[in-house]
C-alpha positions as CSV (number, residue, x, y, z in Angstrom):
1,X,16.9,8.1,-50.2
2,X,18.7,11.3,-48.7
3,X,17.7,14.8,-49.5
4,X,20.8,15.3,-51.5
5,X,19.9,12.3,-53.6
6,X,16.7,13.7,-54.4
7,X,18.2,17.0,-55.6
8,X,21.1,15.5,-57.4
9,X,20.0,12.3,-58.6
10,X,16.2,12.6,-59.5
11,X,13.7,10.2,-58.6
12,X,15.4,6.9,-57.2
13,X,14.2,4.0,-55.3
14,X,15.5,3.6,-51.9
15,X,15.0,1.4,-48.8
16,X,12.6,3.8,-47.1
17,X,10.6,2.2,-44.3
18,X,8.1,3.3,-41.9
19,X,8.7,4.2,-38.2
20,X,9.0,1.2,-35.7
21,X,5.5,-0.3,-35.2
22,X,4.5,-1.9,-31.9
23,X,1.3,-2.9,-30.4
24,X,0.4,-2.6,-26.8
25,X,-2.6,-3.6,-24.4
26,X,-5.9,-4.8,-25.6
27,X,-5.4,-8.4,-24.2
28,X,-8.8,-8.6,-23.2
29,X,-10.2,-7.5,-26.6
30,X,-7.9,-9.8,-28.5
31,X,-8.9,-12.7,-26.2
32,X,-12.7,-11.9,-26.9
33,X,-12.2,-11.6,-30.7
34,X,-10.2,-14.8,-31.0
35,X,-12.9,-16.7,-29.0
36,X,-15.7,-15.1,-31.2
37,X,-14.0,-16.8,-34.3
38,X,-14.7,-20.2,-32.6
39,X,-18.1,-19.2,-31.3
40,X,-21.0,-21.1,-32.7
41,X,-23.1,-19.0,-34.8
42,X,-26.8,-18.9,-35.2
43,X,-26.7,-21.1,-38.2
44,X,-24.7,-23.6,-36.3
45,X,-26.9,-23.3,-33.3
46,X,-29.9,-24.0,-35.6
47,X,-28.3,-27.1,-37.2
48,X,-27.3,-25.3,-40.4
49,X,-24.0,-24.9,-42.0
50,X,-22.9,-21.2,-42.0
51,X,-23.4,-19.9,-45.4
52,X,-20.8,-17.1,-45.3
53,X,-17.6,-16.0,-43.6
54,X,-17.6,-15.1,-40.0
55,X,-17.5,-11.4,-39.5
56,X,-15.7,-9.6,-36.6
57,X,-16.5,-6.0,-36.0
58,X,-14.1,-3.7,-34.2
59,X,-16.0,-0.5,-33.4
60,X,-14.5,2.8,-32.1
61,X,-13.9,6.4,-32.9
62,X,-11.0,7.3,-35.2
63,X,-7.9,7.6,-32.9
64,X,-9.0,4.8,-30.5
65,X,-6.5,2.4,-32.3
66,X,-9.3,0.4,-33.9
67,X,-7.1,-0.4,-37.1
68,X,-4.1,-1.2,-34.9
69,X,-6.0,-3.8,-33.1
70,X,-7.5,-5.3,-36.2
71,X,-3.9,-5.6,-37.9
72,X,-2.7,-7.2,-34.5
73,X,-5.6,-9.7,-34.6
74,X,-5.0,-10.6,-38.2
75,X,-1.4,-11.0,-37.4
76,X,-2.1,-13.6,-34.6
77,X,-4.4,-15.8,-36.7
78,X,-2.8,-15.5,-40.1
79,X,-1.3,-18.8,-39.8
80,X,-4.8,-20.3,-39.7
81,X,-5.6,-18.8,-43.2
82,X,-2.9,-20.0,-45.5
83,X,-4.4,-18.0,-48.5
84,X,-3.2,-14.7,-47.1
85,X,-4.8,-11.4,-46.0
86,X,-6.6,-9.0,-48.2
87,X,-7.0,-5.4,-47.3
88,X,-9.5,-2.7,-48.4
89,X,-10.2,0.7,-47.2
90,X,-14.0,1.5,-47.5
91,X,-13.9,5.4,-46.7
92,X,-11.8,8.2,-47.9
93,X,-9.8,10.3,-45.4
94,X,-12.6,12.9,-45.4
95,X,-15.3,10.4,-44.6
96,X,-16.6,9.7,-48.2
97,X,-17.4,6.1,-48.7
98,X,-15.4,4.4,-51.3
99,X,-17.5,2.8,-54.1
100,X,-18.0,-0.9,-53.5
101,X,-17.0,-1.4,-57.2
102,X,-13.5,0.0,-56.5
103,X,-13.0,-1.9,-53.3
104,X,-13.9,-5.2,-54.9
105,X,-11.6,-4.4,-57.9
106,X,-8.7,-3.8,-55.4
107,X,-9.3,-7.1,-53.5
108,X,-9.4,-9.0,-56.9
109,X,-6.1,-7.1,-57.8
110,X,-4.6,-8.5,-54.5
111,X,-5.6,-11.8,-55.5
112,X,-3.7,-11.3,-58.8
113,X,-6.9,-11.7,-60.8
114,X,-8.0,-9.3,-63.6
115,X,-11.3,-7.5,-63.2
116,X,-13.1,-6.7,-66.4
117,X,-13.0,-3.0,-67.2
118,X,-16.3,-1.3,-66.5
119,X,-17.9,-4.4,-64.9
120,X,-21.0,-3.5,-62.7
121,X,-20.6,-3.8,-58.9
122,X,-22.8,-6.9,-58.8
123,X,-20.5,-8.7,-61.4
124,X,-17.3,-7.7,-59.5
125,X,-18.8,-8.8,-56.1
126,X,-19.7,-12.2,-57.6
127,X,-16.3,-12.6,-59.1
128,X,-14.7,-11.8,-55.7
129,X,-16.9,-14.3,-54.1
130,X,-16.1,-16.9,-56.9
131,X,-12.3,-16.1,-56.5
132,X,-12.7,-16.8,-52.6
133,X,-14.5,-20.0,-52.8
134,X,-12.4,-22.8,-51.6
135,X,-9.7,-20.4,-50.1
136,X,-9.0,-19.8,-46.5
137,X,-8.2,-16.0,-46.3
138,X,-8.9,-13.0,-44.1
139,X,-10.5,-9.8,-45.3
140,X,-9.6,-6.7,-43.4
141,X,-12.2,-4.1,-44.3
142,X,-10.9,-0.9,-42.6
143,X,-13.2,2.3,-41.9
144,X,-16.5,0.8,-43.2
145,X,-19.1,3.5,-43.5
146,X,-22.1,1.1,-43.4
147,X,-23.2,-2.4,-43.6
148,X,-24.0,-2.5,-47.3
149,X,-20.4,-2.0,-48.0
150,X,-19.3,-4.9,-46.0
151,X,-22.1,-7.2,-47.0
152,X,-21.3,-6.8,-50.7
153,X,-17.7,-8.0,-50.2
154,X,-18.3,-11.0,-47.9
155,X,-17.1,-14.4,-49.1
156,X,-19.7,-17.0,-49.3
157,X,-17.5,-19.5,-47.5
158,X,-17.2,-20.2,-43.8
159,X,-13.5,-20.9,-44.4
160,X,-12.8,-17.2,-44.7
161,X,-12.7,-14.6,-41.9
162,X,-13.8,-10.9,-42.3
163,X,-12.6,-8.3,-39.8
164,X,-14.5,-5.1,-40.2
165,X,-13.6,-1.8,-38.6
166,X,-16.1,1.0,-38.2
167,X,-17.2,3.8,-36.0
168,X,-20.3,2.0,-35.0
169,X,-22.5,-1.1,-35.4
170,X,-23.1,-2.5,-38.8
171,X,-26.8,-3.0,-38.5
172,X,-28.0,-5.4,-41.2
173,X,-25.2,-8.0,-41.1
174,X,-26.3,-11.1,-39.1
175,X,-24.6,-12.6,-36.1
176,X,-22.1,-9.9,-35.6
177,X,-21.2,-8.7,-32.1
178,X,-19.0,-5.5,-32.1
179,X,-16.0,-5.3,-29.9
180,X,-16.3,-1.6,-28.8
181,X,-13.0,0.1,-28.0
182,X,-12.4,2.8,-25.2
183,X,-9.0,3.9,-23.9
184,X,-6.0,1.7,-23.1
185,X,-5.5,0.4,-19.7
186,X,-3.2,2.7,-17.8
187,X,-0.1,0.4,-17.7
188,X,-0.1,0.0,-21.6
189,X,-0.8,3.8,-22.0
190,X,2.1,4.7,-19.8
191,X,4.4,2.2,-21.8
192,X,3.3,4.0,-25.1
193,X,4.4,7.2,-23.8
194,X,7.7,5.7,-22.4
195,X,8.4,4.3,-25.8
196,X,7.9,7.7,-27.4
197,X,9.8,9.7,-24.8
198,X,12.1,7.4,-23.3
199,X,11.9,5.8,-19.8
200,X,13.8,8.3,-17.6
201,X,11.0,11.0,-17.6
202,X,8.3,8.5,-16.9
203,X,10.3,6.8,-14.2
204,X,11.1,9.9,-12.2
205,X,7.4,11.0,-12.2
206,X,5.1,8.1,-12.8
207,X,2.2,10.1,-11.1
208,X,2.5,12.8,-13.8
209,X,2.6,10.2,-16.5
210,X,-0.6,8.7,-15.1
211,X,-2.2,12.1,-15.1
212,X,-1.1,12.8,-18.6
213,X,-2.8,9.5,-19.6
214,X,-6.1,10.5,-17.8
215,X,-5.9,13.7,-19.7
216,X,-5.7,12.0,-23.0
217,X,-8.5,9.6,-21.9
218,X,-5.9,6.7,-22.8
219,X,-6.7,7.2,-26.4
220,X,-3.7,5.8,-28.4
221,X,-3.7,8.7,-31.0
222,X,-3.7,11.4,-28.4
223,X,-0.9,9.6,-26.5
224,X,1.2,9.4,-29.9
225,X,0.9,13.1,-30.1
226,X,1.7,13.6,-26.6
227,X,4.8,11.5,-26.9
228,X,5.9,13.3,-29.9
229,X,5.5,16.7,-28.1
230,X,7.6,15.4,-25.2
231,X,10.3,13.9,-27.4
232,X,10.6,17.2,-29.2
233,X,11.2,19.0,-25.9
234,X,13.8,16.7,-24.0
235,X,13.9,19.4,-21.1
236,X,10.1,19.6,-20.5
237,X,8.7,17.5,-17.7
238,X,5.6,15.2,-18.2
239,X,3.8,17.3,-15.6
240,X,4.2,20.3,-18.0
241,X,2.2,18.7,-20.8
242,X,-0.3,17.4,-18.4
243,X,-0.9,20.9,-16.9
244,X,-1.4,22.4,-20.3
245,X,-4.0,19.8,-21.2
246,X,-5.7,20.2,-17.9
247,X,-6.2,23.8,-18.4
248,X,-8.4,23.1,-21.3
249,X,-11.3,25.6,-20.7
250,X,-9.9,28.3,-23.3
251,X,-10.9,28.3,-26.8
252,X,-7.5,27.2,-28.2
253,X,-7.4,23.7,-26.3
254,X,-11.1,23.1,-25.9
255,X,-12.5,19.8,-27.5
256,X,-11.6,16.1,-27.5
257,X,-8.1,15.1,-26.0
258,X,-7.0,14.3,-29.6
259,X,-7.9,17.9,-30.9
260,X,-6.4,19.6,-27.9
261,X,-3.1,17.8,-28.1
262,X,-3.0,18.4,-31.8
263,X,-3.5,22.2,-31.4
264,X,-0.6,22.2,-28.9
265,X,1.6,20.4,-31.2
266,X,0.5,22.7,-34.3
267,X,0.9,25.9,-32.2
268,X,4.4,25.0,-31.5
269,X,5.3,24.4,-35.2
270,X,7.5,27.1,-37.2
271,X,5.2,29.0,-39.6
272,X,6.3,27.2,-42.8
273,X,5.9,23.7,-41.2
274,X,2.5,24.6,-39.8
275,X,1.6,25.8,-43.3
276,X,2.8,22.4,-44.9
277,X,0.9,20.5,-42.4
278,X,-2.4,22.4,-43.1
279,X,-2.0,21.7,-46.8
280,X,-1.6,18.0,-46.3
281,X,-5.4,18.0,-46.0
282,X,-5.6,18.4,-49.8
283,X,-3.2,15.3,-50.5
284,X,-5.1,12.8,-52.7
285,X,-6.6,10.0,-50.4
286,X,-4.2,11.1,-47.7
287,X,-1.3,9.8,-49.6
288,X,1.8,12.1,-49.3
289,X,5.2,12.1,-50.8
290,X,7.9,14.8,-50.8
291,X,6.9,16.0,-54.3
292,X,3.2,16.3,-53.2
293,X,4.1,18.3,-50.0
294,X,6.7,20.4,-52.1
295,X,4.1,21.3,-54.8
296,X,1.4,22.1,-52.3
297,X,3.7,24.5,-50.1
298,X,5.9,25.7,-52.9
299,X,9.1,24.6,-51.3
300,X,12.0,22.5,-52.4
301,X,11.6,18.7,-52.4
302,X,14.4,18.3,-50.0
303,X,12.9,20.7,-47.4
304,X,9.5,19.0,-47.8
305,X,11.2,15.7,-47.3
306,X,12.8,16.8,-43.9
307,X,9.5,18.5,-42.6
308,X,7.6,15.3,-43.4
309,X,10.1,13.2,-41.5
310,X,9.7,15.6,-38.7
311,X,5.9,15.3,-38.6
312,X,6.5,11.4,-38.5
313,X,8.6,11.9,-35.3
314,X,5.8,14.2,-33.8
315,X,3.1,11.5,-34.6
316,X,1.5,13.8,-37.1
317,X,2.1,11.4,-40.1
318,X,2.8,7.8,-40.5
319,X,5.5,6.6,-42.6
320,X,4.9,3.9,-45.2
321,X,7.1,0.9,-45.8
322,X,7.9,1.5,-49.2
323,X,11.0,1.7,-51.8
324,X,9.9,5.4,-52.1
325,X,9.4,7.9,-49.3
326,X,5.8,7.8,-48.7
327,X,3.5,8.9,-45.9
328,X,0.0,8.9,-44.7
329,X,-2.2,11.3,-43.1
330,X,-3.8,9.6,-40.1
331,X,-7.6,9.3,-40.5
332,X,-8.2,10.7,-37.0
333,X,-6.2,13.9,-37.8
334,X,-7.7,14.7,-41.4
335,X,-10.8,16.5,-40.1
336,X,-8.5,18.6,-37.9
337,X,-6.3,19.6,-40.7
338,X,-9.3,20.4,-43.0
339,X,-10.7,22.6,-40.2
340,X,-7.5,24.5,-40.1
341,X,-7.3,25.1,-43.9
342,X,-11.0,26.4,-43.9
343,X,-10.2,28.9,-41.1
344,X,-6.6,29.8,-41.7
345,X,-6.2,29.9,-45.6
346,X,-8.0,31.7,-48.1
347,X,-9.9,29.9,-50.9
348,X,-7.6,31.4,-53.4
349,X,-4.5,30.1,-51.6
350,X,-6.0,26.6,-51.4
351,X,-6.9,26.5,-55.1
352,X,-3.4,27.7,-56.0
353,X,-1.9,24.9,-53.8
354,X,-4.1,22.4,-55.6
355,X,-3.1,23.7,-59.0
356,X,0.6,23.4,-58.2
357,X,0.0,19.9,-56.9
358,X,-1.7,19.0,-60.1
359,X,1.0,20.6,-62.4
360,X,3.7,18.8,-60.7
361,X,1.9,15.4,-61.0
362,X,1.5,16.2,-64.7
363,X,5.1,16.9,-65.0
364,X,6.1,13.7,-63.3
365,X,3.7,11.7,-65.6
366,X,5.5,13.4,-68.5
367,X,8.8,12.3,-67.2
368,X,7.6,8.9,-66.4
369,X,6.3,8.4,-70.0
370,X,9.1,10.2,-71.8
371,X,11.8,7.8,-70.3
372,X,10.1,5.0,-72.1
373,X,10.5,6.8,-75.5
374,X,14.1,6.2,-75.9
375,X,14.0,6.4,-79.8
376,X,12.5,9.8,-79.7
377,X,15.0,12.7,-79.8
378,X,12.1,15.1,-78.9
379,X,11.3,13.1,-75.8
380,X,15.0,13.0,-74.8
381,X,15.2,16.6,-75.3
382,X,12.2,17.4,-73.1
383,X,13.4,15.0,-70.4
384,X,16.7,16.8,-70.3
385,X,14.9,20.0,-69.9
386,X,13.3,19.0,-66.9
387,X,14.7,19.6,-63.3
388,X,16.8,16.8,-62.2
389,X,14.4,16.1,-59.2
390,X,11.7,15.2,-61.6
391,X,13.8,12.8,-63.7
392,X,13.8,9.0,-63.4
393,X,17.1,7.2,-63.7
394,X,15.7,4.2,-65.8
395,X,12.4,3.1,-67.3
396,X,12.2,0.5,-64.5
397,X,12.5,3.0,-61.8
398,X,9.8,5.0,-63.7
399,X,7.4,1.9,-63.8
400,X,8.1,1.2,-60.2
401,X,7.2,4.8,-59.2
402,X,4.0,4.5,-61.3
403,X,3.0,1.2,-59.6
404,X,3.6,2.6,-56.1
405,X,1.9,5.9,-56.7
406,X,-0.9,4.5,-58.7
407,X,-3.6,4.8,-56.0
408,X,-2.5,8.4,-55.3
409,X,-2.4,9.4,-58.9
410,X,-5.9,7.9,-59.5
411,X,-7.2,9.6,-56.4
412,X,-5.6,13.0,-57.7
413,X,-7.5,12.5,-61.0
414,X,-10.8,12.0,-59.2
415,X,-10.3,15.0,-56.9
416,X,-9.3,17.1,-59.7
417,X,-12.5,16.4,-61.6
418,X,-14.6,16.8,-58.4
419,X,-12.9,20.1,-57.8
420,X,-14.8,21.6,-60.9
421,X,-12.6,24.8,-60.8
422,X,-9.4,23.4,-62.4
423,X,-10.9,21.5,-65.3
424,X,-8.1,22.5,-67.8
425,X,-5.4,21.1,-65.4
426,X,-7.6,18.0,-64.8
427,X,-7.9,17.2,-68.5
428,X,-4.1,17.6,-68.9
429,X,-3.6,15.3,-65.9
430,X,-6.1,12.6,-67.2
431,X,-4.4,12.6,-70.6
432,X,-1.0,12.3,-69.2
433,X,-2.1,9.4,-66.9
434,X,-3.7,7.4,-69.7
435,X,-0.7,7.8,-71.9
436,X,1.7,6.9,-69.1
437,X,-0.3,3.8,-68.1
438,X,-0.5,2.5,-71.6
439,X,3.3,3.2,-72.2
440,X,4.3,1.2,-69.1
441,X,1.6,-1.5,-68.8
442,X,0.0,-1.7,-72.1
443,X,-3.7,-1.1,-72.9
444,X,-5.1,-4.5,-71.8
445,X,-3.5,-4.4,-68.5
446,X,-4.4,-0.8,-67.7
447,X,-8.1,-1.3,-69.1
448,X,-9.7,-1.2,-65.7
449,X,-8.0,2.1,-64.8
450,X,-8.4,3.6,-68.3
451,X,-12.3,3.0,-68.0
452,X,-12.3,5.0,-64.7
453,X,-10.2,7.7,-66.3
454,X,-12.2,8.0,-69.4
455,X,-15.5,8.4,-67.3
456,X,-13.8,11.3,-65.5
457,X,-12.9,12.8,-68.9
458,X,-16.6,12.4,-70.0
459,X,-17.7,14.1,-66.7
460,X,-15.6,17.1,-67.4
461,X,-16.5,17.3,-71.2
462,X,-20.2,17.2,-70.3
463,X,-19.6,19.8,-67.3
464,X,-17.8,22.2,-69.8
465,X,-19.8,21.4,-72.8
466,X,-17.0,20.2,-75.0
467,X,-18.5,17.9,-77.6
468,X,-15.2,17.0,-79.2
469,X,-13.9,15.6,-75.8
470,X,-17.2,14.1,-75.2
471,X,-17.0,12.2,-78.3
472,X,-13.4,10.9,-77.6
473,X,-14.4,9.8,-74.0
474,X,-17.6,8.0,-75.4
475,X,-15.6,6.3,-78.0
476,X,-13.0,5.0,-75.6
477,X,-15.4,3.8,-73.2
478,X,-17.4,2.1,-75.9
479,X,-14.1,0.4,-77.1
480,X,-13.5,-0.9,-73.5
481,X,-17.1,-2.0,-73.3
482,X,-16.9,-4.0,-76.7
483,X,-13.6,-5.7,-75.6
484,X,-15.3,-7.1,-72.4
485,X,-18.3,-8.4,-74.3
486,X,-20.8,-5.5,-73.4
487,X,-21.7,-5.0,-77.2
488,X,-25.1,-3.7,-76.4
489,X,-23.8,-1.1,-74.0
490,X,-20.9,-0.2,-76.6
491,X,-23.5,0.4,-79.3
492,X,-25.3,2.9,-77.2
493,X,-22.1,4.8,-76.6
494,X,-20.9,4.7,-80.2
495,X,-24.3,6.3,-81.3
496,X,-23.8,8.9,-78.5
497,X,-20.3,9.6,-79.8
498,X,-21.5,10.0,-83.2
499,X,-24.0,12.7,-82.2
500,X,-21.2,14.4,-80.3
501,X,-18.8,14.1,-83.1
502,X,-21.5,15.6,-85.5
503,X,-22.1,18.5,-82.9
504,X,-18.3,19.2,-82.9
505,X,-18.0,19.0,-86.7
506,X,-15.1,16.4,-86.0
507,X,-14.8,14.2,-89.0
508,X,-12.4,11.9,-87.1
509,X,-14.9,11.3,-84.3
510,X,-18.0,10.9,-86.7
511,X,-15.9,8.4,-89.2
512,X,-14.8,6.3,-86.3
513,X,-18.2,6.3,-84.5
514,X,-19.9,5.2,-87.7
515,X,-17.4,2.4,-88.3
516,X,-17.7,1.3,-84.8
517,X,-21.5,1.3,-84.9
518,X,-21.1,-1.2,-87.7
519,X,-18.7,-3.2,-85.9
520,X,-21.1,-3.5,-82.9
521,X,-24.0,-4.5,-85.3
522,X,-21.6,-7.2,-86.9
523,X,-20.7,-8.4,-83.4
524,X,-24.5,-8.7,-82.6
525,X,-25.0,-10.7,-85.8
526,X,-27.0,-7.9,-87.7
527,X,-24.9,-8.1,-90.7
528,X,-27.3,-5.8,-92.9
529,X,-27.0,-3.0,-90.5
530,X,-23.3,-3.6,-90.0
531,X,-22.8,-3.3,-93.9
532,X,-25.1,-0.2,-93.9
533,X,-23.1,1.7,-91.4
534,X,-19.7,0.6,-92.9
535,X,-21.1,2.1,-96.1
536,X,-21.9,5.6,-94.4
537,X,-18.3,5.6,-93.0
538,X,-16.9,4.7,-96.4
539,X,-18.8,7.6,-98.1
540,X,-17.1,10.0,-95.6
541,X,-13.5,8.5,-96.3
542,X,-14.0,8.7,-100.0
543,X,-15.4,12.2,-99.7
544,X,-12.2,13.1,-97.8
545,X,-9.9,11.1,-100.1
546,X,-8.8,9.0,-97.2
547,X,-7.8,6.0,-99.5
548,X,-6.2,3.8,-96.9
549,X,-9.3,4.0,-94.4
550,X,-11.5,3.6,-97.4
551,X,-9.8,0.3,-98.4
552,X,-10.2,-1.2,-94.9
553,X,-13.8,-0.3,-95.0
554,X,-14.2,-1.9,-98.4
555,X,-12.8,-5.2,-96.4
556,X,-15.1,-4.8,-93.5
557,X,-18.3,-4.4,-95.9
558,X,-17.1,-7.6,-97.7
559,X,-16.6,-9.5,-94.3
560,X,-20.1,-8.5,-93.2
561,X,-21.5,-9.7,-96.6
562,X,-19.4,-12.9,-96.2
563,X,-21.0,-13.6,-92.8
564,X,-24.4,-13.0,-94.3
565,X,-23.7,-15.6,-97.1
566,X,-23.9,-12.8,-99.8
567,X,-20.5,-13.9,-101.6
568,X,-21.1,-12.1,-104.9
569,X,-21.3,-8.6,-103.0
570,X,-18.4,-9.8,-100.7
571,X,-16.2,-10.5,-103.6
572,X,-17.0,-6.9,-105.0
573,X,-16.0,-5.6,-101.8
574,X,-12.7,-7.4,-101.6
575,X,-11.9,-6.3,-105.3
576,X,-12.4,-2.8,-104.5
577,X,-10.1,-3.1,-101.5
578,X,-7.4,-4.9,-103.6
579,X,-7.7,-2.0,-106.2
580,X,-7.1,0.7,-103.5
581,X,-4.3,-1.1,-101.9
582,X,-2.6,-1.6,-105.3
583,X,-2.8,2.2,-106.0
584,X,-1.5,2.9,-102.6
585,X,1.5,0.6,-103.0
586,X,0.7,-1.3,-99.8
587,X,2.2,-4.8,-100.6
588,X,1.4,-6.5,-97.3
589,X,-2.3,-5.2,-97.3
590,X,-2.6,-6.1,-101.2
591,X,-1.5,-9.7,-100.3
592,X,-4.0,-10.0,-97.4
593,X,-7.0,-8.6,-99.4
594,X,-6.1,-11.1,-102.2
595,X,-6.2,-13.9,-99.6
596,X,-9.5,-12.8,-98.4
597,X,-11.0,-12.5,-102.0
598,X,-9.6,-16.2,-102.6
599,X,-11.5,-17.2,-99.5
600,X,-14.8,-15.7,-100.5
601,X,-14.3,-17.4,-104.0
602,X,-13.8,-20.7,-102.3
603,X,-17.0,-20.1,-100.3
604,X,-18.9,-19.2,-103.4
605,X,-18.0,-22.6,-105.1
606,X,-15.5,-21.2,-107.6
607,X,-12.3,-23.3,-106.8
608,X,-10.5,-22.5,-110.0
609,X,-10.8,-18.7,-109.4
610,X,-9.9,-19.0,-105.9
611,X,-6.8,-21.1,-106.9
612,X,-5.5,-18.4,-109.3
613,X,-6.1,-15.6,-106.8
614,X,-4.4,-17.6,-104.0
615,X,-1.3,-18.1,-106.2
616,X,-1.2,-14.3,-107.0
617,X,-1.6,-13.7,-103.2
618,X,1.4,-16.1,-102.4
619,X,3.6,-14.1,-104.7
620,X,2.6,-10.8,-103.0
621,X,3.0,-12.2,-99.6
622,X,6.6,-13.3,-100.5
623,X,7.3,-9.7,-101.7
624,X,5.9,-8.4,-98.5
625,X,8.0,-11.0,-96.5
626,X,4.9,-12.0,-94.7
627,X,5.9,-15.7,-93.8
628,X,2.7,-16.5,-91.9
629,X,0.3,-15.4,-94.6
630,X,2.4,-17.3,-97.1
631,X,2.0,-20.5,-94.9
632,X,-1.7,-19.8,-94.5
633,X,-2.0,-19.4,-98.3
634,X,-0.1,-22.5,-99.0
635,X,-2.4,-24.5,-96.7
636,X,-5.5,-22.9,-98.5
637,X,-4.1,-23.8,-101.8
638,X,-3.6,-27.3,-100.5
639,X,-7.3,-27.6,-99.5
640,X,-8.4,-26.1,-102.9
641,X,-6.0,-28.7,-104.8
642,X,-7.5,-31.5,-102.8
643,X,-11.0,-30.3,-103.7
644,X,-9.9,-30.1,-107.4
645,X,-8.5,-33.7,-107.2
646,X,-4.7,-33.1,-107.3
647,X,-3.5,-34.6,-103.9
648,X,0.2,-34.6,-105.0
649,X,0.3,-30.9,-105.5
650,X,-1.8,-30.4,-102.4
651,X,1.0,-32.4,-100.4
652,X,3.7,-30.2,-101.7
653,X,2.0,-26.9,-100.5
654,X,1.3,-28.5,-97.2
655,X,5.0,-29.3,-96.8
656,X,6.0,-25.8,-97.8
657,X,3.6,-24.5,-95.2
658,X,5.0,-26.6,-92.4
659,X,8.5,-25.6,-93.4
660,X,7.8,-21.9,-93.3
661,X,6.0,-22.2,-89.8
662,X,8.8,-24.3,-88.5
663,X,11.5,-21.8,-89.5
664,X,9.5,-18.9,-88.2
665,X,8.9,-20.7,-84.9
666,X,12.7,-21.5,-84.5
667,X,13.5,-17.8,-85.3
668,X,10.9,-16.6,-82.8
669,X,12.4,-18.9,-80.1
670,X,16.0,-17.8,-80.8
671,X,15.2,-13.9,-81.1
672,X,11.9,-13.4,-79.3
673,X,8.8,-12.2,-80.8
674,X,8.9,-8.4,-80.6
675,X,5.1,-8.3,-80.6
676,X,4.9,-10.2,-77.2
677,X,7.8,-8.0,-75.8
678,X,6.2,-4.6,-76.0
679,X,3.0,-3.6,-74.3
680,X,-0.1,-3.2,-76.7
681,X,-0.6,0.4,-77.8
682,X,-4.3,0.2,-78.8
683,X,-5.0,3.7,-80.0
684,X,-8.7,3.6,-80.0
685,X,-8.7,2.4,-76.3
686,X,-6.4,5.1,-74.9
687,X,-6.5,8.2,-76.9
688,X,-7.8,11.5,-75.5
689,X,-8.0,14.0,-78.3
690,X,-8.8,17.0,-76.1
691,X,-5.3,18.3,-75.2
692,X,-2.3,19.5,-77.2
693,X,0.3,17.1,-78.2
694,X,2.7,19.2,-76.4
695,X,1.2,17.9,-73.1
């Protein structure tokens, strides 16, 4: 996608690819690692079958080429592991360990397996091990912070291979011998320079090239920057750069070869480009795109894109193979960038840059969601009011952007909440992220991400002492707990949400919390408490004259009594629901309530009453054009007539039900079921009632 396309055509997908990748040297290390795969472990020597995957450790400082070596090893042995390669990064760019729960969830996603929302880390690790049982796959665990992280993710099968990358030994994992990296061999290091600068300058002064390699201690990251410096200065000799690095006693160039080379490159950058580079330390999880850089620096998207491509040429950024222009900050450079921001930028300026980045992210999410609301004139007007660079050409392009940028968006949300100074923007970002994920993927598919987002909302609400937002977050988390079978945990959160709703004097939150507490008790089989809590919620609805909600609660109370075998009380509940629905004129709900009343009458041993009620329900279902309900009622009538000794009439009702179901199935196959064609919009599991609807 060209810069002109960004300005004129909005957010489009294109064939953006990373810079050319190549691997040099490390033949001895590769040979040792491959031999280590075949080496007999301690269990084998003791006559036991290896209980877990073989672990290979590549240890080295950031910038030593440890990840590149791991990727090359995986490429060479991939044909022996037909179930593929799974990758997980175990540290953030700033060195913060990635929670094991998140790493396990990402690995399960790579396997195409759903991970229950909110599941504990032990459960997720067990699911990952179960998923890998019987498979032959490679796990590449990059930038591991400690042995515990790696150990929790190891498959319980010797048919898998785990390749871990870390700065030092992983004490605690048995039978692991680290392959410790130093610099490249001189020949490979010189060739790396040659590929970056062209062969002529290396050929005419090979001694200077070797001297430069020595000054860089043959470290790949430092050599990449050196090659970028030379490539940007075609008239400079290799000896000139080696001389500048050798004069490393002054304050500007003191330090490791990587830091000295970085400072040389940074000092030569124009002031605007140097500022953009420093601010990339604020990019979420080191993921950068032109919009992120544009917002951080306050420049145009096209200017940011050009500058980022220049950084790739200099070796300061890595391009990512993606349909969208995407880049990564190399992990070895992140501490250097962060140090520059701390010394050269004022805290207020950094805070403003973060705020611009979050605001741009919010607007992109608004655009991504608005394009799905094709039937809304307000959404279309709002979309047309946005700059062209923020618009998506189609819903599919918006969904692809959301899928590609999802890790960066979730990282932005986590950083916004952790910042603590931008809670208003953080709340807007979280709200838009929830709505956009649900709009494109549906509540069920997005549930794992939603769970984490609602936990962040809860963090902000508790920090800011916002009881209404706290109640909403607790309700949403409890709903997701309940959906994944953690009913006891859901009940605790529903009770906490009720307390927060009362503190906020929020009738919506208190009413829904009371009803949800009843639902949790019903799920746990405590029907007395369920009916009691439904009754409390009903009293509030009646006091507020919320008749539709009251009718629903009459039905829930009746259902609880039905489960408890109290059919008389259940029938009274359904009659009350029938009366309210009739007053409301809700024909479909009225028919369904009559159907449930007929069911209770049948359970109570009053088949004649059930027959009359069921016949009335059929008529109202016909008026409501609810074919499925009509068919179900005809089947119930057939069962009742059989019980009353009229098999002929029962057969007629069964035939009618089969005809209705057959016709509906045929229509569904021809037209498609609209319920199956749209994502689930579960209001309870996704709403955040803490921001303006304008957001």
